[in-house]
C-alpha positions in Angstrom: 81.0 84.6 107.3 82.3 81.1 108.0 78.8 79.6 108.1 78.1 81.3 104.7 81.3 80.0 103.2 80.7 76.5 104.5 77.2 76.4 102.9 78.7 77.1 99.4 78.7 74.3 96.9 82.0 73.1 95.4 81.0 74.8 92.1 80.5 78.2 93.9 83.8 77.8 95.7 85.5 77.1 92.3 83.9 80.2 90.8 85.2 82.4 93.6 88.6 80.9 93.3 88.6 81.7 89.6 87.7 85.3 90.4 90.8 85.6 92.6 89.0 86.0 95.9 90.6 83.6 98.3 89.0 85.3 101.3 85.6 83.9 100.2 86.8 80.3 100.0 87.2 77.6 102.7 90.6 76.8 104.2 91.6 73.9 106.3 93.8 74.2 109.3 96.7 72.9 107.2 96.1 75.6 104.6 96.1 78.2 107.4 99.4 76.9 108.7 100.9 76.8 105.2 99.9 80.5 104.7 101.5 81.4 108.0 104.7 79.7 107.0 104.6 81.4 103.6 104.2 84.8 105.3 107.0 84.1 107.8 109.4 83.1 105.0 108.6 86.2 103.0 109.1 88.3 106.1 112.5 86.7 106.8 113.5 87.3 103.2 112.5 90.9 103.5 114.5 91.3 106.8 117.5 89.7 105.2 117.3 92.2 102.3 116.9 95.2 104.6 119.9 94.1 106.8 122.1 93.8 103.7 121.0 97.1 102.1 123.1 100.2 102.7 121.6 102.6 105.2 121.2 105.4 102.6 119.6 103.2 100.0 115.8 102.8 99.6 114.6 99.7 101.3 111.8 97.6 99.8 108.3 97.7 101.3 107.4 94.9 103.7 105.7 92.0 102.0 101.9 91.7 102.0 100.6 88.7 103.9 98.7 86.0 102.0 95.0 86.8 101.9 93.0 84.6 104.3 89.3 83.6 104.2 87.2 86.3 105.7 89.8 89.0 105.4 90.0 91.3 102.4 93.2 92.8 101.0 94.9 95.4 103.1 94.3 99.0 102.2 97.4 101.0 101.1 98.4 103.9 103.3 98.0 107.3 101.9 101.3 108.9 100.9 102.1 112.4 102.2 102.6 114.7 99.2 104.7 117.8 99.2 101.6 120.0 99.2 100.0 118.2 102.1 103.2 118.3 104.0 103.5 122.0 103.6 99.8 122.5 104.6 100.4 120.3 107.7 103.4 122.4 108.6 101.4 125.6 108.2 98.7 124.2 110.5 101.2 123.1 113.1 102.7 126.6 113.0 99.4 128.2 113.9 98.1 128.9 110.3 94.7 127.3 110.8 92.5 130.4 110.2 
């Protein structure tokens, strides 16, 4: 993937940037370090919010990391619905017939 990205022309890189696909662009080491700093600051902000939120209150979801070249966006976890929770409970209680 890196070799393919490095063979792109500046025009092709600009087109991909316009489409909002940073994982297909080229990043320097400095850009990688800046992204790591950005993620660390957002994570610290999230921790600070969680620490200062009452225990019974809903806490915010952790921040998504900045997308890096060669890595697509993270997939969202499937949420357990009431129906699937009940079905899972039945299966665990021996109801798999």
